[in-house]
N, C-alpha and C positions, 0 to 999 in steps of 0.2 A: 394021872401019873404023879408019883411021889416027887417032891421037890428035889431030892438028891438024884433020883433017876433022870429028871428033866435037865438038870444041870450036866450031868455026865454024858448022856445021849446027844443033847443039844450041843455041848462042847465038841464032841466028836464030829458032828455034822458041819460045824463051823471051822474044824481044824484047830480048835482051841483045847489044850490040856487042861483038865480040872484036877489038880493034884489033891491028895487027901487033906493037906493043910488048908487049901483053899476052900475045899468043901466044908470043913469044921467051921471056918470063919463065916462063910455064907450061910450056914445053918443058924448061927447065933445071930447074924445080921437080919435074917428073915424073921426069926422069933421076936426080936426087938421091934422090928418094923410092924409086924402084925399086932403087937401088943399096944404100941403107942401111936401107929399110923393114923387111926381115926381121930384121936385127939388132937393131933397136930396137922390134920389135912395133908398128910404126906403123900399118899397114894390112893388111887380109886381101884388099883388092881389088887385082887385078893386071891384068885386061883393060884395054887401052888405051881402048876406048869407055866402059867402066865407070868407070874412073878419071877420064876427062874429064867425065863427068856427075856421078857421085855425090860427087866431091871439089871440082872446079874450078867447074863450072856451079852445083852446089848452093850453094857458098859465094856466088856472086854473086846468088843470089836475094834476099839481104839487101836489095840495092839497088832491088829491085821492091817492097818492103813499106815502106820508108822512104827519104826523099830525103836521101842523105849528101852533105854539103857539103865543099867544099874546105877544107883546114887544120884539120879537126876532129881532136881526140884521140880515138883509138879504142882500146879494150882488148879482147882476145880471151882469154876465161877458159877454161883447160883446152884450150888450142889444139892439142896432139898434134903433127901434122906441119905445122901452120901454117894449119889451116883453121877458120873462114873468113877469118882476118884477112889473110893474105899476098895471096890473090886480090883482096880488096877494096883492098889497098894497090896492086896492080898496076892496078886499074881507076882509082883516084884516087891517083896518085904524091904528092900534096900532103899526104895524111893523115899524122899522126904516130901510129904504131902501136906498142903494147906487147903482147907475147905473154907470157901467164902460164902456166907449166907446172910441174906438181909433180915430174915424173919428170926426174932429172939426165940420164939417157940421151937423152931426148927434147930437153931443153935443149941438149945438145951438138950434136944433130942440127940444131936450129933455128938455132944460131949459125953453123954451117957453112952452112946454106941461105941465110941472110941475107947472109953473105959472098959466096957464089957468085953470087947474084942481084944483088949491088951495090946493095942497097937502103939508103937513108939515112932517117934519123929513125924507126928501128925499134929497140926495146928489148926484149931477151928476159930475163924475170924468172923465176928458179927459186924456187918456193914454192907453198904451198897458198893458194888463194883466201881462205880464212878468215883467213890471216895478213897477205897482201899487202894485202887490202881494209881492213885497219886502219891501215896505215901512212900517214903524213901525205902523203907524195909521191903516193900513189895514191887516197887516200880522196876521193870526190866530186870527182874531178879530170878525168873524162872526159866528152865529149859523147855518146859511144855505146860501149856494152858489148855484146859479141856471144858467144854460146855455141852449140855444135852438139851436141845430143844427149848432153851430159855427164851429166845426171841429171834426175830429175823436176822439173817446173817449180816446185813448192813449195820444192825445194832450191835451185834456180837462182836463185830470187828473192833468197834470203838471201846466196847467194855473189856475185852480180853486181850488184845495185842498190847496194850500199855504194860502188861504184866510180864511179857515175854522178852527175854534177853536177845540181843543180836545173834542170829544164827539159830535161835530156838524156833519152836513151832506152836501154832494154835490149832487144835483139832476140834471141830464142831461135828456133833452127831445129829444128823438131820434125817428127815424122811425122803420119800421118793420125790422126783421131780425137782431137784434142788437147782437145777440149771437156772431157772428164773431168778432165784435168790442170789446165786453166785453173780449173774450179770448185774443185777441191781446193786450189789455189795462192791464192785470193783473199785469205785471211787473211794469209798470208806477204807477199804484194805490199803489202797495205795497211800491215803492220807496218814494211816497208822504205821506205815512202814512195811506192810506185808503183801505177799502175792500167792496166789493159789499154786501149790506144788503138785497136788494129787487129789483126785476124788475117787474114792473106793466104794462100789455099790455091792451090797450083800442082802440075801434073803434070810430073815430069821427062821428058825426051824418051825415046822408044823403051821405054816402059813400065819405067822404072827406079825407079818409086815415086812416092808422093805426099808432098808437102811442106807443112807448115803453118808459117808464119812469124809469130810473135807478137811484137807490138810492145807495150812496156810503157814508159809515160811516167813519169819521176820527177817528182813534185809536191811531196813534202815530204821534208826531210832525213832521212836514216836515224838512228834513235837510236844513240848511242855504243856501247852494249852489243852491238850486231850488226856484223859476224857473230859468232856464237858460236865457241868454240875448235874447232880442227880435228876433223872427224868428227861433231860434234854435229848440225850441220844435216841430215846425211843420216840419222842415227840417230833424230832426234827432230825431224821437220819441223814447222814452225809450222802449226798447224791450228785 
Protein backbone atom coordinates (compact mmCIF):
# COMPACT_ATOMS: atom_id res chain seq x y z
CA UNK A 1 0.00 0.00 0.00
CA UNK A 2 1.25 3.48 -0.87
CA UNK A 3 2.22 5.80 1.98
CA UNK A 4 -0.56 8.31 1.25
CA UNK A 5 -3.19 5.58 0.88
CA UNK A 6 -2.18 4.03 4.20
CA UNK A 7 -2.45 7.39 5.95
CA UNK A 8 -5.90 8.15 4.59
CA UNK A 9 -7.38 4.67 5.00
CA UNK A 10 -5.74 4.13 8.37
CA UNK A 11 -6.90 7.52 9.57
CA UNK A 12 -10.47 6.67 8.58
CA UNK A 13 -10.22 3.40 10.52
CA UNK A 14 -9.10 5.30 13.63
CA UNK A 15 -11.57 8.14 13.19
CA UNK A 16 -8.77 10.63 12.45
CA UNK A 17 -9.13 13.06 9.52
CA UNK A 18 -5.99 13.38 7.43
CA UNK A 19 -6.33 16.73 5.68
CA UNK A 20 -4.50 17.61 2.47
CA UNK A 21 -2.10 19.94 4.29
CA UNK A 22 -1.28 17.20 6.81
CA UNK A 23 -0.70 14.69 4.03
CA UNK A 24 1.73 17.04 2.29
CA UNK A 25 3.73 17.55 5.48
CA UNK A 26 3.76 13.84 6.28
CA UNK A 27 5.10 13.02 2.80
CA UNK A 28 8.04 15.40 3.28
CA UNK A 29 8.65 14.06 6.82
CA UNK A 30 8.65 10.51 5.43
CA UNK A 31 11.08 11.39 2.63
CA UNK A 32 13.51 13.07 5.03
CA UNK A 33 13.23 10.17 7.47
CA UNK A 34 13.97 7.59 4.78
CA UNK A 35 16.93 9.62 3.50
CA UNK A 36 18.60 10.26 6.85
CA UNK A 37 17.10 7.57 9.08
CA UNK A 38 19.85 5.00 8.64
CA UNK A 39 22.58 7.57 9.24
CA UNK A 40 21.11 8.66 12.57
CA UNK A 41 19.63 5.33 13.75
CA UNK A 42 16.20 6.95 13.87
CA UNK A 43 14.00 4.05 12.84
CA UNK A 44 14.13 0.38 12.00
CA UNK A 45 10.72 0.64 10.31
CA UNK A 46 10.94 1.08 6.54
CA UNK A 47 7.79 -0.26 4.81
CA UNK A 48 5.51 2.56 3.63
CA UNK A 49 2.39 1.16 5.27
CA UNK A 50 4.25 0.34 8.47
CA UNK A 51 5.83 3.81 8.73
CA UNK A 52 2.47 5.47 8.02
CA UNK A 53 0.75 3.51 10.78
CA UNK A 54 3.44 2.95 13.41
CA UNK A 55 4.89 6.46 13.30
CA UNK A 56 2.39 8.97 11.91
CA UNK A 57 -1.04 7.55 12.77
CA UNK A 58 0.27 6.20 16.06
CA UNK A 59 1.37 9.72 16.99
CA UNK A 60 -2.07 11.12 16.21
CA UNK A 61 -3.78 8.72 18.62
CA UNK A 62 -2.83 11.27 21.32
CA UNK A 63 -5.68 13.45 20.12
CA UNK A 64 -8.12 10.55 20.61
CA UNK A 65 -7.27 10.41 24.32
CA UNK A 66 -7.20 14.12 25.18
CA UNK A 67 -8.77 17.16 23.57
CA UNK A 68 -5.80 19.22 22.41
CA UNK A 69 -6.66 22.90 22.16
CA UNK A 70 -5.40 25.52 19.73
CA UNK A 71 -2.40 27.59 20.89
CA UNK A 72 -1.32 25.08 23.52
CA UNK A 73 2.36 24.85 24.42
CA UNK A 74 3.38 21.23 23.82
CA UNK A 75 6.67 19.50 24.64
CA UNK A 76 7.74 16.15 23.19
CA UNK A 77 10.27 14.41 25.45
CA UNK A 78 12.79 12.09 23.78
CA UNK A 79 11.24 12.85 20.41
CA UNK A 80 13.75 10.95 18.25
CA UNK A 81 12.58 11.52 14.69
CA UNK A 82 9.87 13.96 15.74
CA UNK A 83 7.19 11.55 16.93
CA UNK A 84 4.59 12.21 18.22
CA UNK A 85 5.23 15.97 18.34
CA UNK A 86 5.57 16.85 14.65
CA UNK A 87 2.42 14.99 13.49
CA UNK A 88 0.47 16.68 16.31
CA UNK A 89 1.79 20.06 15.10
CA UNK A 90 0.69 19.19 11.57
CA UNK A 91 -2.77 18.33 12.89
CA UNK A 92 -3.01 21.58 14.87
CA UNK A 93 -0.68 24.18 13.28
CA UNK A 94 -1.37 26.77 16.02
CA UNK A 95 0.44 24.66 18.64
CA UNK A 96 3.76 25.93 19.97
CA UNK A 97 5.96 22.82 19.95
CA UNK A 98 9.22 22.07 21.77
CA UNK A 99 11.17 18.94 20.79
CA UNK A 100 13.57 17.68 23.47
CA UNK A 101 16.24 15.19 22.35
CA UNK A 102 19.48 14.04 24.01
CA UNK A 103 21.24 12.84 20.84
CA UNK A 104 23.05 15.60 18.93
CA UNK A 105 22.78 13.66 15.65
CA UNK A 106 19.04 13.47 16.08
CA UNK A 107 18.87 17.13 17.02
CA UNK A 108 20.61 18.01 13.75
CA UNK A 109 18.09 15.81 11.91
CA UNK A 110 15.19 17.54 13.68
CA UNK A 111 16.52 21.00 12.84
CA UNK A 112 16.77 19.97 9.18
CA UNK A 113 13.29 18.45 9.30
CA UNK A 114 11.66 21.54 10.82
CA UNK A 115 13.32 23.69 8.15
CA UNK A 116 12.18 21.40 5.32
CA UNK A 117 8.62 21.35 6.66
CA UNK A 118 8.57 25.14 7.06
CA UNK A 119 7.14 24.89 10.55
CA UNK A 120 6.82 27.96 12.76
CA UNK A 121 6.73 28.06 16.57
CA UNK A 122 8.88 24.93 16.86
CA UNK A 123 11.95 24.82 19.11
CA UNK A 124 14.46 21.97 19.06
CA UNK A 125 16.28 21.54 22.38
CA UNK A 126 19.40 19.42 22.76
CA UNK A 127 19.61 17.98 26.25
CA UNK A 128 18.59 15.32 28.74
CA UNK A 129 15.05 15.63 30.08
CA UNK A 130 16.46 15.66 33.62
CA UNK A 131 18.44 18.82 32.82
CA UNK A 132 15.94 20.60 30.58
CA UNK A 133 13.06 19.97 32.99
CA UNK A 134 14.87 21.95 35.68
CA UNK A 135 15.42 25.03 33.51
CA UNK A 136 13.24 28.06 34.30
CA UNK A 137 12.16 28.48 30.66
CA UNK A 138 10.83 24.93 30.50
CA UNK A 139 9.79 23.99 34.03
CA UNK A 140 6.01 23.81 34.46
CA UNK A 141 5.66 25.81 31.26
CA UNK A 142 3.63 23.45 29.07
CA UNK A 143 -0.04 22.61 28.69
CA UNK A 144 0.86 19.16 27.40
CA UNK A 145 3.88 16.87 27.52
CA UNK A 146 4.01 13.79 25.29
CA UNK A 147 6.35 10.82 25.12
CA UNK A 148 6.26 7.66 23.05
CA UNK A 149 7.74 4.48 24.51
CA UNK A 150 10.89 6.16 25.85
CA UNK A 151 10.98 4.34 29.20
CA UNK A 152 8.87 2.70 31.90
CA UNK A 153 6.02 4.89 33.10
CA UNK A 154 7.57 5.24 36.57
CA UNK A 155 10.61 6.80 34.88
CA UNK A 156 8.60 8.88 32.42
CA UNK A 157 6.60 10.44 35.24
CA UNK A 158 9.77 11.95 36.71
CA UNK A 159 11.13 12.98 33.32
CA UNK A 160 7.96 14.55 31.92
CA UNK A 161 5.68 15.89 34.66
CA UNK A 162 8.16 18.62 35.74
CA UNK A 163 7.54 20.23 32.32
CA UNK A 164 3.76 20.41 32.82
CA UNK A 165 1.98 23.39 34.33
CA UNK A 166 -0.74 22.94 36.95
CA UNK A 167 -3.90 21.73 35.27
CA UNK A 168 -1.97 20.50 32.26
CA UNK A 169 -1.40 16.90 31.26
CA UNK A 170 1.23 14.36 30.34
CA UNK A 171 0.26 11.78 27.70
CA UNK A 172 2.32 8.59 27.41
CA UNK A 173 1.95 6.37 24.34
CA UNK A 174 2.45 2.81 25.50
CA UNK A 175 1.81 -0.70 24.25
CA UNK A 176 -0.69 -3.29 25.49
CA UNK A 177 -0.76 -4.52 29.07
CA UNK A 178 0.05 -1.13 30.54
CA UNK A 179 -1.80 -1.82 33.78
CA UNK A 180 1.31 -3.22 35.48
CA UNK A 181 3.33 -0.14 34.53
CA UNK A 182 0.60 2.17 35.83
CA UNK A 183 0.46 0.33 39.13
CA UNK A 184 4.24 0.50 39.58
CA UNK A 185 4.26 4.20 38.65
CA UNK A 186 1.60 5.40 41.09
CA UNK A 187 4.12 6.59 43.68
CA UNK A 188 6.24 8.39 41.08
CA UNK A 189 3.20 10.11 39.58
CA UNK A 190 1.99 11.22 42.99
CA UNK A 191 5.45 12.51 43.92
CA UNK A 192 5.59 14.56 40.71
CA UNK A 193 2.13 15.99 41.32
CA UNK A 194 0.15 13.92 38.82
CA UNK A 195 -2.56 11.29 38.76
CA UNK A 196 -4.01 9.05 36.07
CA UNK A 197 -7.04 10.65 34.46
CA UNK A 198 -7.71 8.20 31.66
CA UNK A 199 -6.35 5.22 29.74
CA UNK A 200 -7.52 4.83 26.15
CA UNK A 201 -6.88 1.57 24.32
CA UNK A 202 -6.79 1.42 20.53
CA UNK A 203 -5.91 -1.12 17.86
CA UNK A 204 -3.72 0.22 15.07
CA UNK A 205 -4.96 -0.62 11.55
CA UNK A 206 -4.04 -3.83 9.74
CA UNK A 207 -2.85 -5.65 12.86
CA UNK A 208 0.03 -3.26 13.49
CA UNK A 209 -0.35 -3.59 17.24
CA UNK A 210 -2.23 -2.37 20.27
CA UNK A 211 -1.80 1.06 21.79
CA UNK A 212 -2.53 2.25 25.34
CA UNK A 213 -2.62 6.02 25.75
CA UNK A 214 -2.18 7.06 29.38
CA UNK A 215 -3.36 10.55 30.33
CA UNK A 216 -1.86 11.91 33.57
CA UNK A 217 -3.21 15.20 34.91
CA UNK A 218 -0.92 17.61 36.81
CA UNK A 219 -2.67 18.52 40.08
CA UNK A 220 0.18 19.65 42.35
CA UNK A 221 3.43 21.46 41.59
CA UNK A 222 6.48 19.20 41.27
CA UNK A 223 8.93 19.53 44.19
CA UNK A 224 12.04 21.49 43.23
CA UNK A 225 14.41 18.54 43.82
CA UNK A 226 12.88 16.68 40.86
CA UNK A 227 13.83 15.56 38.34
CA UNK A 228 16.96 14.07 39.83
CA UNK A 229 20.28 14.27 37.99
CA UNK A 230 20.67 12.50 34.61
CA UNK A 231 20.48 8.73 34.74
CA UNK A 232 19.13 8.45 38.29
CA UNK A 233 15.41 8.23 37.42
CA UNK A 234 16.10 5.18 35.26
CA UNK A 235 18.56 3.57 37.69
CA UNK A 236 16.43 4.21 40.78
CA UNK A 237 12.78 4.75 39.81
CA UNK A 238 10.56 6.16 42.54
CA UNK A 239 8.60 3.28 44.06
